[in-house]
C-alpha positions as CSV (number, residue, x, y, z in Angstrom):
1,X,40.5,20.3,-7.4
2,X,37.1,19.7,-8.7
3,X,34.8,18.1,-6.2
4,X,33.2,14.8,-7.2
5,X,30.5,13.4,-4.9
6,X,31.9,10.6,-2.7
7,X,29.5,7.7,-2.6
8,X,29.0,5.0,0.1
9,X,29.7,1.5,-0.9
10,X,29.9,-1.9,0.8
11,X,33.4,-1.2,2.2
12,X,33.2,2.5,3.2
13,X,30.5,4.7,4.7
14,X,31.3,8.4,4.5
15,X,29.8,10.7,7.1
16,X,28.7,14.2,5.9
17,X,31.5,15.6,8.2
18,X,34.1,13.5,6.4
19,X,32.9,14.6,3.0
20,X,33.1,18.2,4.1
21,X,36.7,17.7,5.3
22,X,37.7,16.2,2.0
23,X,36.7,19.4,0.3
24,X,38.2,21.6,2.9
25,X,41.6,20.0,2.8
26,X,41.6,19.1,-0.9
27,X,41.8,15.4,-0.3
28,X,40.4,12.7,-2.4
29,X,38.7,9.5,-1.3
30,X,41.6,7.4,-2.6
31,X,44.1,9.2,-0.3
32,X,41.8,8.5,2.7
33,X,41.5,4.8,1.7
34,X,45.3,4.6,1.3
35,X,45.8,6.0,4.8
36,X,43.4,3.4,6.2
37,X,44.9,0.5,4.4
38,X,48.6,1.3,5.0
39,X,49.0,3.7,7.9
40,X,52.4,4.8,9.2
41,X,50.9,4.9,12.7
42,X,47.7,3.7,14.5
43,X,46.4,5.5,17.6
44,X,43.2,5.3,19.6
45,X,40.6,7.9,18.5
46,X,39.2,10.6,20.7
47,X,35.6,9.4,20.3
48,X,34.6,6.0,21.8
49,X,35.3,2.9,19.7
50,X,37.2,4.8,17.1
51,X,40.7,4.4,15.5
52,X,42.9,7.3,14.3
53,X,45.5,6.4,11.6
54,X,48.2,8.6,10.1
55,X,50.2,8.7,6.9
56,X,53.3,11.0,6.7
57,X,53.0,13.3,3.6
58,X,56.0,15.5,4.3
59,X,58.2,17.1,1.6
60,X,61.6,18.7,1.8
61,X,60.1,22.1,2.5
62,X,57.0,21.2,4.5
63,X,56.1,18.7,7.2
64,X,52.6,17.4,7.3
65,X,50.6,14.3,8.2
66,X,47.2,13.1,7.0
67,X,45.0,11.8,9.8
68,X,41.8,9.8,9.4
69,X,39.4,8.8,12.2
70,X,37.2,5.8,11.5
71,X,35.1,3.2,13.2
72,X,34.3,-0.4,12.2
73,X,30.6,-0.9,11.8
74,X,28.9,-3.7,13.8
75,X,25.4,-5.1,13.7
76,X,23.6,-6.5,16.8
77,X,22.1,-10.0,16.4
78,X,20.3,-12.0,19.0
79,X,22.4,-15.0,20.4
80,X,21.4,-18.4,19.2
81,X,19.6,-20.7,21.6
82,X,21.7,-23.4,23.4
83,X,22.7,-26.3,21.1
84,X,22.6,-24.3,17.9
85,X,25.7,-23.5,15.9
86,X,26.6,-20.2,14.5
87,X,27.3,-19.8,10.8
88,X,30.1,-17.4,11.6
89,X,33.4,-19.2,11.5
90,X,35.7,-16.4,12.7
91,X,35.1,-15.8,16.4
92,X,37.4,-12.8,16.4
93,X,34.7,-10.9,14.6
94,X,32.0,-11.5,17.2
95,X,31.6,-10.9,20.9
96,X,28.6,-11.5,23.1
97,X,27.1,-8.6,25.0
98,X,24.1,-9.2,27.3
99,X,22.3,-11.7,25.1
100,X,23.3,-10.1,21.8
101,X,26.2,-10.8,19.5
102,X,28.0,-8.0,17.7
103,X,29.3,-9.1,14.4
104,X,31.5,-7.0,12.1
105,X,29.9,-6.0,8.9
106,X,33.4,-5.3,7.5
107,X,32.3,-1.8,6.6
108,X,34.4,1.1,7.7
109,X,32.6,4.4,8.8
110,X,34.9,7.3,8.0
111,X,34.2,9.9,10.6
112,X,36.8,12.6,9.9
113,X,40.0,13.5,8.1
114,X,42.4,16.3,8.5
115,X,45.9,17.4,7.7
116,X,48.2,18.2,10.6
117,X,50.9,20.8,9.8
118,X,54.0,19.3,11.4
119,X,55.0,16.1,13.1
120,X,53.2,14.5,16.1
121,X,55.0,12.4,18.6
122,X,54.1,8.7,18.9
123,X,51.8,7.8,21.8
124,X,51.0,11.4,22.6
125,X,47.5,12.8,22.4
126,X,46.6,13.7,18.9
127,X,46.1,17.4,18.4
128,X,42.8,18.0,16.6
129,X,42.1,21.5,15.4
130,X,39.4,23.3,17.4
131,X,37.0,23.7,14.5
132,X,37.2,19.9,13.7
133,X,36.7,19.1,17.4
134,X,33.6,21.3,17.6
135,X,32.1,19.7,14.5
136,X,32.8,16.2,15.8
137,X,31.1,17.0,19.1
138,X,28.1,18.4,17.2
139,X,28.0,15.3,15.0
140,X,28.3,12.9,17.9
141,X,25.3,14.7,19.6
142,X,23.2,14.2,16.5
143,X,24.0,10.5,16.3
144,X,23.2,9.8,20.0
145,X,19.8,11.7,19.8
């Protein structure tokens, strides 16, 4: 498969790690978007505030699952003074944290993607290959610094 540069848009932000994994596993961005839009299973991600979704891609001869770990992006905004109304109608998208309101930008940050060779059990901890786990830890250290 020829690699075409994946570009960020208003709906999806691709980390450099996720771009690397697309090339490594021979996945296209449309496959990842399809897994996010219509997952077979949704689990809590291993990193804080992340979601892991899975789509079964098994064939008669081979069992495999495509996993994607992503995070919804938020932006912090100061709370309005008392007596002023917010322009945001949907209160499910906002929550107040110590004088700031976090509102969803609607953008999804794709952190990682991988193919699991086999079937995972529902509700069990997701097995993430060691190389992917090490790269995620390095990536999370870069973000927090």
